[in-house]
C-alpha positions in Angstrom: -19.7 -15.4 -75.3 -20.0 -15.3 -79.1 -22.6 -12.4 -79.0 -21.1 -8.7 -76.8 -23.5 -6.7 -75.3 -23.5 -3.3 -74.6 -25.5 -0.7 -72.4 -26.7 2.4 -71.6 -29.6 4.1 -70.5 -32.0 6.9 -71.8 -34.5 8.3 -69.2 -36.5 5.1 -68.5 -35.7 3.0 -71.4 -32.7 0.5 -71.2 -30.9 0.8 -74.6 -29.2 -2.6 -75.6 -26.4 -3.1 -78.3 -26.0 -6.6 -79.5 -23.9 -8.0 -82.6 -21.7 -10.9 -82.8 -22.3 -14.4 -84.3 -26.2 -15.5 -83.6 -26.2 -19.3 -81.9 -28.9 -20.5 -80.4 -26.5 -20.6 -76.9 -25.0 -17.8 -76.7 -28.3 -15.9 -77.8 -30.2 -17.9 -74.7 -27.0 -16.7 -72.0 -27.1 -12.6 -73.9 -31.0 -12.4 -73.7 -30.3 -13.9 -69.8 -27.7 -10.7 -69.0 -29.8 -8.5 -71.1 -33.1 -9.3 -68.5 -30.3 -9.0 -65.4 -29.7 -6.0 -66.3 -33.5 -4.3 -66.8 -33.7 -5.7 -63.0 -30.3 -4.1 -61.4 -31.9 -0.9 -63.7 -34.8 -2.0 -63.0 -36.2 -0.8 -66.6 -39.3 -3.1 -68.3 -38.7 -1.5 -71.5 -35.5 -1.4 -73.5 -34.9 -0.5 -77.2 -32.6 -3.6 -78.7 -30.2 -2.2 -81.4 -29.7 -6.3 -83.3 -28.7 -4.7 -86.2 -24.6 -5.7 -86.0 -25.7 -9.4 -85.5 -25.7 -12.0 -87.7 -27.9 -14.4 -89.1 -28.6 -17.3 -86.7 -27.9 -21.0 -88.1 -31.1 -22.0 -88.2 -35.0 -21.3 -87.9 -34.8 -23.0 -84.9 -32.5 -21.0 -83.5 -34.9 -18.2 -84.0 -37.2 -20.3 -82.6 -35.5 -20.5 -78.5 -34.8 -17.8 -79.0 -38.6 -15.8 -79.6 -39.3 -18.7 -76.5 -36.4 -17.4 -74.4 -37.6 -13.7 -74.8 -41.1 -15.4 -73.2 -40.1 -16.6 -70.8 -38.2 -14.2 -69.3 -39.4 -10.9 -70.3 -43.5 -11.1 -69.9 -45.8 -8.7 -70.5 -44.6 -6.1 -68.0 -42.0 -5.5 -70.1 -41.5 -3.5 -72.9 -39.1 -4.0 -76.2 -39.2 -2.6 -79.4 -36.2 -4.2 -81.7 -33.9 -2.3 -83.8 -33.3 -4.8 -86.9 -31.9 -5.0 -90.5 -34.5 -6.0 -92.5 -32.1 -8.7 -94.2 -32.0 -9.8 -90.9 -35.8 -9.9 -89.9 -37.9 -12.9 -90.8 -40.2 -11.8 -88.2 -39.9 -15.9 -87.0 -38.8 -15.0 -83.5 -40.6 -12.3 -82.3 -43.4 -13.8 -83.8 -43.0 -16.8 -80.8 -42.2 -14.7 -78.4 -45.1 -12.6 -79.0 -47.7 -16.1 -78.8 -45.6 -16.3 -75.4 -46.8 -13.1 -73.7 -43.9 -11.3 -75.0 -44.5 -7.3 -75.9 -42.1 -6.6 -78.8 -42.3 -5.3 -81.1 -39.7 -4.4 -84.0 -38.6 -2.2 -86.1 -36.6 -0.4 -89.3 -35.9 2.8 -88.5 -34.9 4.1 -84.3 -37.0 7.2 -84.7 -40.9 4.0 -84.7 -39.4 1.9 -82.2 -38.3 4.9 -80.2 -41.6 6.5 -80.7 -43.4 2.5 -80.1 -42.0 2.2 -76.6 -43.5 6.0 -75.4 -47.0 5.6 -76.8 -48.5 3.1 -73.5 
């Protein structure tokens, strides 16, 4: 897999760091791995640091990432993504939200943490 994931737990939040080349197949697998880790730790809040991931090859790659996230992380989960302005165009986030996922994106970790604490 061209995408690397590292995990740590801070209180009731799963911290996920994702890096590497963003391909549709590898992101599909990475999202599945993140869900498995959240289940294993019995956590429903995630802070995903995606600043180390590359630009995807196409908008369809973003679309499939949003669909996969929503399939595995339904509304019971809350996920804050920290990303870079050059990487983020909002499409994957919109796709996931339109399918019921509870997600938000930020360019700094502090507001992401604050959003996760809000109910």
